gemmi code that builds the backbone of each chain (N, CA, C; Angstrom):
import gemmi

chains = {
    "A": [
        ("UNK", (111.415, 40.871, -3.803), (110.306, 41.222, -2.898), (109.784, 42.495, -3.697)),
        ("UNK", (108.576, 42.243, -3.898), (108.018, 43.306, -5.208), (107.634, 44.977, -4.043)),
        ("UNK", (107.992, 45.732, -4.396), (107.866, 46.919, -3.509), (106.087, 47.309, -3.562)),
        ("UNK", (105.869, 46.637, -5.169), (103.983, 47.208, -5.365), (103.092, 46.719, -4.527)),
        ("UNK", (103.523, 45.790, -3.460), (102.634, 45.256, -2.621), (102.396, 45.878, -1.205)),
        ("UNK", (103.566, 46.979, -1.144), (103.333, 47.898, -0.050), (101.740, 48.016, -0.179)),
        ("UNK", (101.009, 48.148, 0.986), (99.690, 48.441, 1.158), (98.574, 47.529, 1.441)),
        ("UNK", (99.361, 46.307, 1.076), (98.699, 45.172, 0.923), (97.677, 44.921, 2.191)),
        ("UNK", (96.277, 44.169, 2.156), (95.541, 44.141, 3.307), (95.394, 42.845, 2.817)),
        ("UNK", (95.837, 41.922, 4.306), (95.077, 40.505, 4.213), (93.654, 40.316, 4.676)),
        ("UNK", (93.588, 38.944, 4.210), (91.937, 38.764, 5.060), (92.239, 38.238, 6.787)),
        ("UNK", (91.009, 39.304, 7.530), (91.178, 38.604, 8.911), (91.502, 37.005, 9.189)),
        ("UNK", (92.233, 36.921, 10.162), (92.565, 36.029, 10.691), (91.876, 35.847, 11.936)),
        ("UNK", (91.275, 34.710, 12.527), (90.728, 34.418, 13.795), (91.979, 33.759, 14.616)),
        ("UNK", (92.389, 34.256, 16.253), (92.853, 33.849, 16.651), (92.533, 33.690, 18.030)),
        ("UNK", (92.550, 32.151, 18.923), (92.256, 32.154, 20.317), (93.571, 32.199, 21.064)),
        ("UNK", (93.480, 32.889, 22.125), (94.362, 32.458, 22.869), (94.238, 31.823, 23.896)),
        ("UNK", (94.733, 30.894, 23.284), (94.660, 28.959, 23.914), (95.399, 28.912, 25.092)),
        ("UNK", (94.514, 28.800, 26.269), (95.401, 28.894, 27.209), (96.740, 27.775, 27.755)),
        ("UNK", (96.308, 26.538, 26.593), (97.976, 25.648, 26.991), (98.712, 25.639, 26.404)),
        ("UNK", (98.494, 26.710, 25.258), (99.578, 27.298, 24.365), (100.468, 28.656, 25.104)),
        ("UNK", (99.113, 29.388, 26.101), (100.319, 30.326, 26.515), (101.168, 29.946, 27.849)),
        ("UNK", (100.600, 28.627, 28.296), (101.397, 28.073, 29.347), (102.411, 27.421, 28.720)),
        ("UNK", (102.481, 26.723, 27.795), (103.653, 26.296, 26.858), (104.661, 27.487, 26.510)),
        ("UNK", (104.076, 28.827, 26.160), (105.090, 29.544, 25.989), (105.760, 30.326, 27.011)),
        ("UNK", (104.980, 30.464, 28.200), (105.330, 30.849, 29.259), (106.794, 30.128, 30.052)),
        ("UNK", (106.420, 28.356, 29.923), (107.182, 27.434, 30.288), (108.454, 27.940, 29.994)),
        ("UNK", (108.584, 27.911, 28.083), (109.792, 28.297, 27.702), (110.551, 29.364, 28.398)),
        ("UNK", (109.707, 30.726, 29.200), (110.921, 31.249, 29.563), (110.527, 31.353, 31.310)),
        ("UNK", (110.261, 30.164, 31.670), (110.243, 30.533, 32.999), (109.082, 31.167, 33.605)),
        ("UNK", (108.054, 31.468, 33.293), (107.194, 32.376, 33.918), (105.934, 31.549, 34.558)),
        ("UNK", (105.489, 32.003, 35.766), (104.128, 31.506, 35.975), (102.814, 31.796, 35.738)),
        ("UNK", (102.878, 33.236, 35.288), (101.400, 33.590, 35.555), (100.849, 34.637, 34.216)),
        ("UNK", (100.017, 34.520, 33.632), (99.456, 35.869, 32.612), (100.079, 35.247, 31.306)),
        ("UNK", (99.885, 36.238, 30.393), (99.696, 36.195, 29.095), (101.523, 37.094, 28.870)),
        ("UNK", (102.524, 36.413, 28.317), (103.646, 37.239, 28.328), (103.725, 37.969, 27.202)),
        ("UNK", (104.274, 39.083, 27.358), (103.892, 40.266, 26.488), (104.454, 40.079, 24.906)),
        ("UNK", (105.301, 39.135, 24.623), (105.675, 38.573, 23.501), (104.530, 37.321, 22.627)),
        ("UNK", (103.647, 37.058, 23.366), (102.875, 35.820, 23.145), (102.550, 36.362, 21.706)),
        ("UNK", (101.913, 37.754, 21.658), (101.472, 38.278, 20.258), (102.077, 37.440, 19.202)),
        ("UNK", (103.041, 37.131, 19.062), (104.113, 36.273, 18.015), (103.360, 35.019, 17.610)),
        ("UNK", (102.601, 34.501, 18.220), (102.359, 32.998, 18.146), (100.954, 33.644, 17.036)),
        ("UNK", (99.923, 34.876, 17.316), (98.487, 35.331, 16.575), (99.513, 35.637, 15.259)),
        ("UNK", (100.616, 36.368, 15.133), (101.289, 36.805, 14.206), (101.568, 35.485, 12.785)),
        ("UNK", (102.117, 34.303, 13.721), (102.511, 33.269, 12.948), (101.440, 32.395, 12.137)),
        ("UNK", (99.853, 32.694, 12.789), (98.639, 32.247, 12.145), (98.535, 33.211, 10.915)),
        ("UNK", (99.042, 34.193, 10.677), (99.224, 35.193, 9.411), (100.115, 35.422, 8.449)),
        ("UNK", (101.240, 34.728, 8.924), (102.256, 35.406, 8.255), (102.268, 34.625, 6.800)),
        ("UNK", (102.175, 32.582, 7.105), (102.081, 32.046, 5.868), (101.344, 32.419, 4.579)),
        ("UNK", (100.281, 33.700, 4.549), (99.739, 34.058, 4.149), (100.333, 35.211, 3.003)),
        ("UNK", (101.025, 35.684, 4.001), (102.038, 37.065, 3.719), (103.039, 36.767, 2.780)),
        ("UNK", (103.924, 35.679, 3.816), (104.987, 34.610, 3.022), (104.889, 34.163, 1.542)),
        ("UNK", (103.445, 33.846, 1.608), (103.102, 32.802, 0.504), (102.706, 33.617, -0.756)),
        ("UNK", (102.159, 35.381, 0.034), (101.659, 35.742, -1.674), (102.546, 36.087, -2.470)),
        ("UNK", (102.179, 35.698, -3.471), (102.873, 35.641, -5.258), (103.278, 37.206, -5.014)),
        ("UNK", (102.129, 37.765, -4.907), (102.501, 39.433, -5.185), (103.800, 39.964, -4.452)),
        ("UNK", (103.684, 39.467, -3.290), (105.032, 40.008, -2.552), (106.455, 39.365, -3.350)),
        ("UNK", (106.176, 38.034, -3.496), (107.441, 37.475, -3.506), (108.591, 37.459, -3.089)),
        ("UNK", (108.245, 37.252, -1.640), (109.398, 37.251, -0.728), (110.384, 35.962, -0.701)),
        ("UNK", (111.454, 36.085, -0.515), (112.086, 34.510, 0.162), (112.340, 34.252, 0.971)),
        ("UNK", (111.769, 33.766, 2.037), (111.615, 33.312, 3.210), (112.900, 32.945, 3.733)),
        ("UNK", (113.598, 31.945, 3.005), (114.746, 31.319, 3.183), (115.941, 32.225, 3.538)),
        ("UNK", (115.671, 33.759, 2.738), (117.000, 34.357, 3.296), (116.418, 35.420, 4.177)),
        ("UNK", (115.105, 35.315, 4.907), (114.555, 36.498, 5.906), (115.102, 36.325, 6.991)),
        ("UNK", (115.573, 37.491, 7.669), (116.094, 37.634, 8.994), (114.962, 38.430, 9.944)),
        ("UNK", (115.117, 38.257, 11.318), (114.006, 39.320, 11.701), (114.760, 40.668, 12.232)),
        ("UNK", (114.248, 41.739, 11.846), (115.051, 43.006, 12.155), (114.520, 43.431, 13.185)),
        ("UNK", (113.322, 43.785, 13.698), (113.030, 44.587, 14.856), (111.582, 44.201, 14.706)),
        ("UNK", (111.215, 44.533, 16.289), (109.933, 44.053, 16.654), (109.405, 45.167, 17.653)),
        ("UNK", (107.703, 45.425, 17.582), (107.360, 46.060, 18.587), (105.762, 45.767, 18.858)),
        ("UNK", (105.523, 45.492, 19.998), (104.300, 45.538, 20.559), (103.468, 46.396, 21.272)),
        ("UNK", (102.667, 47.010, 20.956), (101.918, 48.151, 21.837), (100.330, 47.739, 21.940)),
        ("UNK", (100.496, 47.658, 23.502), (99.307, 47.159, 23.952), (98.118, 48.393, 24.219)),
        ("UNK", (96.474, 47.953, 24.089), (95.705, 48.752, 24.657), (95.087, 48.430, 25.534)),
        ("UNK", (95.605, 47.126, 26.077), (94.748, 46.595, 27.543), (95.610, 45.113, 26.913)),
        ("UNK", (95.497, 44.390, 28.277), (95.999, 42.952, 28.272), (95.437, 42.125, 27.642)),
        ("UNK", (95.802, 41.277, 26.839), (95.068, 39.686, 26.235), (94.689, 38.954, 27.516)),
        ("UNK", (93.272, 38.738, 27.369), (93.184, 37.260, 28.113), (93.065, 36.079, 27.836)),
        ("UNK", (93.415, 35.439, 28.572), (93.483, 33.996, 28.214), (92.463, 33.195, 27.666)),
        ("UNK", (92.060, 32.883, 26.858), (90.824, 32.024, 26.250), (89.692, 33.245, 25.377)),
        ("UNK", (90.231, 34.248, 25.233), (89.614, 35.146, 23.898), (89.992, 34.718, 22.823)),
        ("UNK", (89.024, 35.635, 21.927), (89.735, 35.165, 20.698), (89.649, 36.691, 20.233)),
        ("UNK", (90.484, 36.603, 18.980), (90.737, 37.854, 18.459), (90.888, 37.774, 17.241)),
        ("UNK", (90.269, 38.839, 16.207), (90.378, 38.911, 14.727), (92.085, 39.549, 14.500)),
        ("UNK", (92.640, 38.858, 13.513), (94.145, 39.603, 13.318), (94.297, 40.228, 11.915)),
        ("UNK", (94.403, 41.246, 11.745), (94.585, 42.170, 10.412), (95.565, 42.125, 10.020)),
        ("UNK", (96.253, 41.587, 9.114), (97.988, 42.172, 8.437), (97.783, 42.907, 7.545)),
        ("UNK", (98.410, 44.017, 7.398), (99.047, 44.985, 6.264), (100.341, 45.188, 5.899)),
        ("UNK", (100.835, 45.114, 4.734), (101.987, 45.547, 4.672), (102.277, 47.035, 4.659)),
        ("UNK", (102.860, 47.700, 5.532), (103.026, 49.120, 5.911), (103.973, 49.676, 4.910)),
        ("UNK", (105.616, 49.238, 5.026), (106.150, 49.461, 3.989), (107.300, 48.590, 3.266)),
        ("UNK", (107.629, 48.526, 1.637), (108.785, 47.521, 1.391), (109.839, 49.080, 0.935)),
        ("UNK", (110.521, 48.380, 1.379), (111.947, 49.235, 0.658), (113.034, 48.926, 0.315)),
        ("UNK", (113.587, 48.628, -0.660), (114.482, 48.067, -1.035), (115.953, 48.765, -1.053)),
        ("UNK", (117.262, 48.150, -0.475), (118.410, 49.261, -0.908), (119.267, 47.834, -1.268)),
        ("UNK", (119.977, 48.441, -2.462), (120.624, 47.110, -3.105), (120.341, 45.753, -3.619)),
        ("UNK", (120.763, 44.824, -2.410), (120.055, 43.682, -3.049), (119.382, 43.408, -1.726)),
        ("UNK", (119.081, 44.029, -0.452), (118.592, 43.666, 0.481), (117.074, 44.591, 0.602)),
        ("UNK", (116.328, 44.020, 0.960), (114.679, 44.328, 0.952), (114.797, 44.473, 2.624)),
        ("UNK", (113.382, 45.686, 3.310), (113.001, 46.144, 3.946), (111.521, 46.043, 4.253)),
        ("UNK", (110.907, 44.605, 4.448), (109.532, 44.808, 4.966), (109.131, 44.826, 5.964)),
        ("UNK", (107.884, 45.903, 6.356), (107.498, 46.113, 7.625), (105.904, 46.021, 7.401)),
        ("UNK", (105.548, 45.030, 8.374), (104.095, 44.267, 8.485), (103.471, 44.785, 9.775)),
        ("UNK", (102.550, 44.990, 9.512), (101.585, 45.625, 10.882), (100.430, 44.629, 10.927)),
        ("UNK", (100.015, 44.587, 12.121), (98.885, 43.140, 12.649), (98.311, 44.139, 13.554)),
        ("UNK", (96.884, 44.209, 13.458), (96.318, 44.921, 14.435), (95.025, 43.522, 15.028)),
        ("UNK", (95.425, 43.562, 16.506), (94.541, 42.172, 17.020), (93.203, 43.099, 17.753)),
        ("UNK", (92.237, 42.815, 17.101), (90.731, 43.330, 17.721), (90.143, 42.001, 18.486)),
        ("UNK", (89.383, 42.766, 19.395), (88.376, 41.551, 20.263), (87.096, 41.324, 19.699)),
        ("UNK", (86.113, 40.588, 20.061), (84.777, 40.345, 19.882), (84.117, 41.367, 19.948)),
        ("UNK", (84.358, 42.794, 20.572), (83.726, 43.985, 19.808), (84.127, 45.050, 18.759)),
        ("UNK", (85.376, 44.290, 18.321), (85.680, 45.089, 17.503), (87.320, 45.997, 18.310)),
        ("UNK", (86.812, 46.063, 19.515), (88.032, 47.046, 20.181), (89.457, 46.864, 20.201)),
        ("UNK", (90.427, 47.140, 19.325), (91.788, 47.072, 19.543), (92.444, 46.875, 20.949)),
        ("UNK", (93.057, 45.839, 20.561), (93.881, 44.993, 21.709), (95.364, 45.396, 21.679)),
        ("UNK", (95.917, 45.027, 20.206), (97.151, 45.222, 20.548), (97.828, 45.614, 19.265)),
        ("UNK", (98.758, 46.172, 19.038), (99.140, 46.532, 17.736), (100.591, 45.864, 17.705)),
        ("UNK", (100.750, 44.773, 16.373), (102.254, 44.242, 16.201), (103.141, 44.949, 14.761)),
        ("UNK", (104.099, 45.284, 15.315), (105.209, 45.780, 14.181), (106.192, 45.054, 13.790)),
        ("UNK", (105.935, 44.442, 12.557), (107.253, 43.814, 12.225), (108.024, 43.782, 11.515)),
        ("UNK", (109.555, 43.969, 11.464), (110.301, 44.211, 10.402), (111.313, 43.265, 9.901)),
        ("UNK", (111.160, 42.826, 8.788), (111.864, 41.777, 8.311), (112.420, 42.154, 7.375)),
        ("UNK", (113.913, 41.580, 7.066), (115.146, 41.756, 6.226), (115.073, 40.495, 5.231)),
        ("UNK", (115.040, 40.955, 3.706), (115.387, 39.712, 3.079), (116.769, 40.128, 2.618)),
        ("UNK", (117.517, 39.095, 3.072), (118.868, 39.348, 2.381), (119.290, 38.953, 1.273)),
        ("UNK", (120.411, 39.855, 0.303), (120.567, 39.521, -0.822), (121.131, 37.741, -1.285)),
        ("UNK", (120.889, 37.189, -1.799), (121.356, 35.925, -2.454), (123.114, 35.510, -2.051)),
        ("UNK", (123.539, 36.562, -1.966), (125.254, 36.272, -1.872), (125.830, 37.182, -0.314)),
        ("UNK", (124.646, 37.311, 0.501), (124.702, 38.003, 1.431), (125.406, 37.249, 2.543)),
    ],
    "B": [
        ("UNK", (108.561, 52.058, 44.304), (108.819, 53.461, 43.554), (109.730, 53.218, 42.570)),
        ("UNK", (109.472, 53.517, 40.960), (110.767, 53.294, 40.163), (111.107, 54.810, 40.184)),
        ("UNK", (112.577, 54.957, 39.951), (113.340, 56.172, 39.634), (114.299, 56.076, 38.279)),
        ("UNK", (114.453, 56.839, 37.806), (115.619, 57.068, 36.694), (116.830, 56.527, 37.146)),
        ("UNK", (117.009, 55.687, 36.190), (118.835, 55.212, 36.509), (118.775, 53.691, 37.239)),
        ("UNK", (117.358, 53.540, 37.851), (117.508, 52.091, 38.718), (117.524, 51.061, 37.086)),
        ("UNK", (118.454, 49.958, 37.970), (118.623, 48.906, 36.884), (118.004, 48.257, 37.054)),
        ("UNK", (117.431, 47.308, 36.068), (117.250, 45.739, 36.015), (118.067, 44.963, 36.918)),
        ("UNK", (117.393, 43.877, 37.695), (118.384, 42.823, 37.902), (118.289, 41.941, 36.246)),
        ("UNK", (120.130, 42.005, 36.346), (120.236, 40.879, 35.005), (119.746, 39.483, 35.096)),
        ("UNK", (119.304, 39.359, 33.874), (118.826, 37.697, 33.780), (119.429, 36.967, 32.577)),
        ("UNK", (120.141, 35.953, 32.617), (120.864, 35.285, 32.085), (120.429, 33.738, 31.931)),
        ("UNK", (120.531, 33.006, 31.030), (120.317, 31.741, 30.224), (121.287, 30.894, 29.588)),
        ("UNK", (121.933, 30.021, 29.303), (122.242, 29.442, 28.155), (121.490, 28.999, 27.385)),
        ("UNK", (121.326, 29.184, 25.945), (120.313, 28.851, 24.992), (120.632, 27.159, 24.654)),
        ("UNK", (119.738, 26.133, 24.636), (119.905, 25.062, 23.882), (118.937, 24.764, 22.884)),
        ("UNK", (119.234, 23.750, 22.178), (118.568, 23.254, 21.073), (117.196, 22.772, 21.542)),
        ("UNK", (117.128, 22.394, 22.997), (115.603, 22.276, 23.261), (114.990, 23.578, 23.425)),
        ("UNK", (115.503, 24.471, 24.021), (115.039, 25.543, 24.332), (114.046, 25.935, 22.836)),
        ("UNK", (114.907, 25.900, 22.000), (114.597, 26.669, 20.847), (113.336, 26.261, 19.737)),
        ("UNK", (113.705, 24.346, 20.050), (112.923, 23.696, 19.556), (111.255, 23.915, 19.994)),
        ("UNK", (111.250, 23.996, 21.939), (110.014, 24.628, 22.533), (109.634, 25.690, 21.971)),
        ("UNK", (110.372, 26.964, 21.821), (109.890, 27.904, 21.372), (109.302, 27.698, 20.177)),
        ("UNK", (109.476, 27.084, 18.885), (109.324, 27.016, 18.031), (107.747, 26.374, 17.866)),
        ("UNK", (107.762, 25.239, 18.702), (106.054, 24.952, 19.063), (105.375, 25.998, 19.584)),
        ("UNK", (105.876, 26.733, 20.473), (104.976, 27.730, 21.225), (104.518, 28.629, 20.470)),
        ("UNK", (105.842, 29.479, 19.753), (105.705, 30.655, 19.054), (104.792, 30.412, 17.621)),
        ("UNK", (104.976, 29.228, 17.203), (104.802, 29.048, 15.703), (105.642, 29.534, 14.456)),
        ("UNK", (106.499, 29.677, 15.025), (107.650, 30.015, 13.642), (108.624, 28.621, 13.676)),
        ("UNK", (108.545, 27.794, 12.608), (109.243, 26.622, 12.132), (110.208, 26.729, 11.357)),
        ("UNK", (110.636, 28.112, 11.176), (111.550, 28.208, 9.765), (112.757, 27.432, 10.045)),
        ("UNK", (113.600, 26.627, 9.378), (114.362, 25.612, 9.346), (115.930, 26.541, 9.772)),
        ("UNK", (115.473, 27.627, 9.532), (116.971, 28.222, 10.171), (117.195, 27.768, 11.912)),
        ("UNK", (116.224, 27.968, 12.182), (115.685, 27.626, 13.589), (115.551, 26.450, 13.913)),
        ("UNK", (115.509, 25.313, 13.348), (115.912, 24.087, 13.576), (116.938, 23.261, 12.893)),
        ("UNK", (117.048, 23.321, 11.760), (117.663, 22.444, 10.878), (119.255, 23.010, 10.648)),
        ("UNK", (120.240, 22.219, 11.577), (121.851, 23.122, 10.989), (122.081, 22.697, 9.776)),
        ("UNK", (121.903, 21.749, 9.002), (122.753, 21.322, 7.506), (121.483, 23.020, 6.754)),
        ("UNK", (120.426, 23.023, 7.246), (119.929, 24.023, 6.243), (120.682, 25.414, 6.607)),
        ("UNK", (120.480, 25.957, 7.799), (121.021, 27.212, 8.737), (122.651, 27.215, 7.772)),
        ("UNK", (123.200, 26.069, 7.755), (124.869, 26.511, 7.395), (124.243, 26.817, 5.687)),
        ("UNK", (123.715, 25.955, 5.072), (123.461, 26.316, 3.715), (122.897, 27.688, 3.217)),
        ("UNK", (122.989, 28.683, 4.440), (122.105, 30.109, 4.159), (123.118, 31.026, 4.435)),
        ("UNK", (124.547, 30.284, 4.961), (125.742, 31.275, 5.602), (125.692, 31.499, 7.183)),
        ("UNK", (124.963, 30.654, 7.947), (125.324, 30.941, 9.327), (126.296, 29.671, 9.647)),
        ("UNK", (126.724, 29.896, 10.614), (127.837, 28.228, 11.133), (126.757, 27.451, 11.881)),
        ("UNK", (125.302, 27.683, 12.371), (124.563, 26.577, 12.821), (123.336, 27.087, 13.209)),
        ("UNK", (122.967, 26.514, 13.695), (121.140, 26.944, 14.136), (121.241, 27.930, 14.915)),
        ("UNK", (120.424, 29.179, 14.828), (120.261, 30.546, 15.361), (119.146, 30.362, 16.185)),
        ("UNK", (119.083, 31.003, 17.340), (117.963, 31.058, 18.149), (117.044, 32.225, 17.201)),
        ("UNK", (115.661, 31.999, 17.530), (114.575, 32.996, 17.398), (114.849, 34.269, 17.432)),
        ("UNK", (115.101, 35.594, 16.703), (114.806, 36.770, 17.661), (114.049, 36.796, 18.727)),
        ("UNK", (112.760, 36.416, 17.973), (111.561, 36.046, 19.351), (111.729, 35.142, 20.479)),
        ("UNK", (113.088, 34.734, 20.303), (113.085, 33.986, 21.503), (114.138, 34.933, 22.482)),
        ("UNK", (115.133, 35.268, 21.863), (115.734, 36.410, 22.912), (115.068, 37.491, 23.322)),
        ("UNK", (113.837, 38.192, 22.379), (113.106, 39.017, 22.947), (112.238, 38.400, 24.174)),
        ("UNK", (111.637, 37.031, 24.146), (111.048, 36.837, 25.035), (111.585, 36.639, 26.170)),
        ("UNK", (113.133, 36.810, 26.120), (113.928, 36.359, 27.345), (113.989, 37.668, 27.869)),
        ("UNK", (114.081, 38.641, 27.037), (113.965, 40.268, 27.371), (112.757, 40.449, 28.144)),
        ("UNK", (111.530, 39.917, 27.471), (110.344, 40.119, 28.179), (110.173, 39.709, 29.790)),
        ("UNK", (111.168, 38.718, 29.990), (110.978, 37.561, 31.008), (111.632, 38.401, 31.824)),
        ("UNK", (112.848, 39.068, 31.796), (113.458, 40.125, 32.674), (112.771, 40.932, 33.536)),
        ("UNK", (111.975, 41.908, 32.024), (110.966, 43.034, 32.438), (110.180, 42.589, 33.412)),
        ("UNK", (109.684, 41.526, 33.105), (108.123, 40.717, 33.698), (108.667, 40.649, 35.050)),
        ("UNK", (109.691, 40.103, 35.431), (110.026, 40.028, 36.547), (110.879, 41.144, 37.414)),
        ("UNK", (110.849, 42.309, 36.950), (111.251, 43.558, 37.458), (109.806, 44.015, 37.931)),
        ("UNK", (108.719, 43.778, 36.841), (107.424, 44.899, 37.492), (106.676, 44.005, 38.126)),
        ("UNK", (106.473, 42.367, 38.049), (105.900, 41.509, 38.558), (104.907, 41.246, 37.889)),
        ("UNK", (103.983, 41.477, 36.865), (102.946, 40.937, 36.474), (103.019, 41.668, 34.874)),
        ("UNK", (102.654, 40.977, 34.039), (102.918, 40.875, 32.493), (101.860, 41.874, 32.086)),
        ("UNK", (100.753, 41.908, 32.681), (99.876, 42.817, 31.818), (100.042, 44.546, 32.381)),
        ("UNK", (101.022, 44.530, 32.976), (101.616, 46.083, 33.197), (102.497, 46.539, 32.251)),
        ("UNK", (102.929, 45.572, 31.439), (103.769, 46.003, 30.109), (102.740, 46.653, 29.011)),
        ("UNK", (103.015, 47.920, 28.751), (101.841, 48.691, 27.640), (102.671, 48.480, 26.526)),
        ("UNK", (103.830, 48.669, 26.106), (104.797, 48.427, 25.002), (106.331, 47.868, 25.336)),
        ("UNK", (106.568, 46.952, 24.147), (107.647, 46.173, 24.107), (108.625, 46.176, 23.208)),
        ("UNK", (109.927, 46.591, 22.589), (110.405, 46.844, 21.454), (111.712, 46.390, 21.426)),
        ("UNK", (112.221, 45.914, 20.133), (113.242, 45.569, 19.852), (113.903, 45.636, 18.358)),
        ("UNK", (115.182, 45.627, 18.745), (115.852, 45.820, 17.521), (117.139, 44.463, 17.893)),
        ("UNK", (116.617, 43.504, 16.350), (117.884, 42.580, 16.377), (118.863, 42.913, 15.807)),
        ("UNK", (120.088, 42.390, 16.421), (121.580, 42.853, 16.130), (122.253, 41.336, 15.940)),
        ("UNK", (123.245, 40.892, 16.607), (123.846, 39.755, 16.537), (122.965, 38.396, 16.746)),
        ("UNK", (122.944, 37.585, 15.831), (122.540, 35.975, 16.047), (122.900, 35.480, 17.241)),
        ("UNK", (122.025, 34.951, 17.755), (122.503, 33.957, 18.919), (122.389, 32.353, 18.557)),
        ("UNK", (123.463, 31.864, 19.074), (123.704, 30.179, 18.322), (123.217, 29.386, 19.721)),
        ("UNK", (123.073, 28.445, 19.421), (122.695, 27.225, 20.004), (123.938, 27.159, 21.052)),
        ("UNK", (123.514, 27.185, 22.289), (125.160, 26.902, 23.354), (125.399, 28.096, 23.837)),
        ("UNK", (125.013, 29.154, 23.562), (125.902, 30.662, 23.748), (124.912, 30.910, 24.955)),
        ("UNK", (125.016, 31.847, 25.893), (124.139, 32.141, 27.051), (124.253, 33.746, 26.962)),
        ("UNK", (123.324, 34.053, 26.984), (122.418, 35.550, 26.859), (122.105, 36.299, 27.953)),
        ("UNK", (122.318, 37.332, 28.018), (121.706, 38.237, 29.740), (121.571, 39.386, 29.181)),
        ("UNK", (120.237, 39.496, 29.493), (119.027, 40.237, 29.595), (119.001, 41.263, 30.738)),
        ("UNK", (119.233, 42.870, 30.375), (119.390, 43.865, 31.286), (118.532, 44.974, 30.764)),
        ("UNK", (118.469, 46.277, 31.837), (118.147, 47.432, 31.670), (117.852, 48.286, 32.242)),
        ("UNK", (117.611, 49.307, 32.129), (117.458, 50.625, 33.363), (116.596, 51.254, 32.754)),
        ("UNK", (115.794, 52.183, 34.020), (114.584, 53.136, 33.871), (115.256, 54.399, 33.289)),
        ("UNK", (114.746, 55.068, 32.220), (115.219, 56.077, 31.677), (114.145, 57.225, 31.800)),
        ("UNK", (112.503, 57.005, 32.169), (111.802, 57.922, 32.229), (110.510, 57.522, 33.411)),
        ("UNK", (110.236, 58.406, 34.188), (109.186, 58.159, 35.098), (108.155, 59.414, 34.992)),
        ("UNK", (107.148, 59.124, 34.456), (105.928, 60.148, 34.592), (104.327, 59.692, 35.894)),
        ("UNK", (103.650, 60.269, 35.708), (102.802, 60.016, 36.996), (102.163, 58.498, 36.725)),
        ("UNK", (102.101, 57.925, 35.439), (101.138, 56.546, 35.729), (102.078, 55.792, 34.261)),
        ("UNK", (103.578, 56.287, 33.856), (104.164, 55.021, 33.139), (105.625, 55.311, 33.787)),
        ("UNK", (106.536, 54.481, 33.431), (107.643, 54.046, 33.602), (108.538, 53.433, 32.281)),
        ("UNK", (109.282, 54.345, 31.622), (110.359, 53.930, 30.511), (111.320, 53.440, 30.516)),
        ("UNK", (111.715, 51.945, 30.268), (112.916, 51.159, 30.438), (113.635, 51.149, 28.864)),
        ("UNK", (115.104, 51.223, 29.004), (115.662, 51.022, 28.013), (116.332, 49.470, 28.226)),
        ("UNK", (116.135, 48.568, 27.663), (116.728, 47.158, 27.886), (117.309, 46.770, 26.398)),
        ("UNK", (118.086, 45.548, 26.805), (118.961, 45.223, 25.865), (119.121, 43.284, 26.350)),
        ("UNK", (119.516, 42.830, 25.338), (120.655, 41.677, 25.283), (121.746, 41.483, 24.939)),
        ("UNK", (122.614, 41.224, 25.865), (124.082, 40.707, 24.984), (124.632, 39.274, 25.470)),
        ("UNK", (125.834, 38.969, 24.700), (126.447, 38.220, 24.794), (127.470, 37.862, 24.546)),
        ("UNK", (128.629, 37.102, 25.190), (129.751, 37.129, 24.826), (130.369, 36.395, 23.630)),
        ("UNK", (131.149, 36.639, 22.688), (131.136, 35.675, 21.828), (132.968, 36.186, 21.458)),
        ("UNK", (134.056, 34.752, 21.772), (135.416, 35.385, 21.161), (136.142, 36.249, 21.920)),
        ("UNK", (135.508, 36.689, 22.990), (136.320, 37.660, 24.175), (135.718, 38.969, 23.902)),
        ("UNK", (134.269, 38.744, 23.106), (133.893, 40.136, 22.938), (132.453, 40.453, 23.010)),
        ("UNK", (131.689, 41.389, 23.249), (130.388, 41.652, 24.144), (129.950, 42.119, 22.584)),
        ("UNK", (128.630, 41.195, 22.441), (127.831, 41.412, 21.681), (126.558, 41.909, 21.504)),
        ("UNK", (125.474, 42.406, 20.988), (124.225, 43.178, 21.717), (123.680, 42.048, 20.374)),
        ("UNK", (122.860, 40.854, 21.038), (121.627, 40.059, 20.232), (120.379, 41.100, 19.969)),
        ("UNK", (119.874, 42.228, 21.111), (119.279, 43.045, 21.213), (119.793, 44.386, 22.111)),
        ("UNK", (119.779, 45.383, 20.819), (119.911, 46.864, 21.204), (119.019, 47.506, 21.295)),
        ("UNK", (118.861, 48.671, 22.047), (118.030, 49.943, 21.479), (116.405, 48.897, 22.177)),
        ("UNK", (116.399, 48.070, 23.095), (115.100, 47.501, 23.230), (114.198, 48.806, 24.189)),
        ("UNK", (112.766, 48.619, 24.268), (112.232, 49.643, 25.134), (111.173, 48.708, 25.696)),
        ("UNK", (110.855, 49.347, 27.089), (109.707, 48.609, 27.544), (108.833, 50.323, 28.117)),
        ("UNK", (107.365, 49.844, 28.050), (106.861, 50.992, 28.811), (105.456, 50.205, 29.710)),
        ("UNK", (105.940, 50.656, 30.933), (105.339, 49.702, 32.010), (104.058, 50.714, 32.416)),
        ("UNK", (103.092, 50.269, 33.044), (102.143, 50.999, 33.485), (101.997, 50.831, 35.058)),
        ("UNK", (102.568, 52.006, 35.740), (102.642, 52.119, 36.943), (101.368, 51.626, 38.137)),
        ("UNK", (101.642, 50.993, 39.214), (100.160, 51.088, 40.055), (99.798, 52.083, 40.372)),
    ],
}
model = gemmi.Model(1)
for chain_id, residues in chains.items():
    chain = gemmi.Chain(chain_id)
    for i, (resn, *xyz) in enumerate(residues, 1):
        res = gemmi.Residue()
        res.name, res.seqid = resn, gemmi.SeqId(i, " ")
        for name, pos in zip(("N", "CA", "C"), xyz):
            atom = gemmi.Atom()
            atom.name, atom.element = name, gemmi.Element(name[0])
            atom.pos, atom.b_iso = gemmi.Position(*pos), 0.0
            res.add_atom(atom)
        chain.add_residue(res)
    model.add_chain(chain)
structure = gemmi.Structure()
structure.add_model(model)
structure.setup_entities()
């Protein structure tokens, strides 16, 4: 992982809160109503391939584990709405053979209003960890 | 009316391979670490591990069951600690740590028992709820 990639902003990705996919997500957790608070992960994974595959970041995803996750809502997501997801590398820290990557994604609605901010910390374990 | 010290009813489940597969499809994280036993072993784990986000989704389900409406969750966060292996039983819990005029803050966690020891899949989880 290359610390010089800190600050990179990736192109916007459009993501629809597909009711069928929300229902499949709810079913995993035996939920019946609404959009589960962690469903935003599906929007994040619409963008992660660009981050993971960014040659400038040089991340080895086969050695990555999830360190922490946070979602902060300005308002609840609505089933059927389309949001724009913009990912930014907030920080990259290297400690020995271990790399710590923090990616922030902002979900904005059709009016450009912020709906949710997702912050993920990924840990790239050293080859011998 | 929520009060500081009030506990969330605990929510337990055994994590199956089918659960993890269903989660991978719905959540979109198809990392082979969560699907392919041989791959997981090749990178140093004893077998398939559940997604951290599966465990966090379970924690969120416990919070949602407590508050009644997922739209009341203003903020939710988790730090992932012990990996969760297929076949293990995870238990989500929490307690109210702060209440003000409009919000309640919960400390949340997910624990499991392995080899007679209590491990934390999620420690220092937090959820902020909008009060009705």
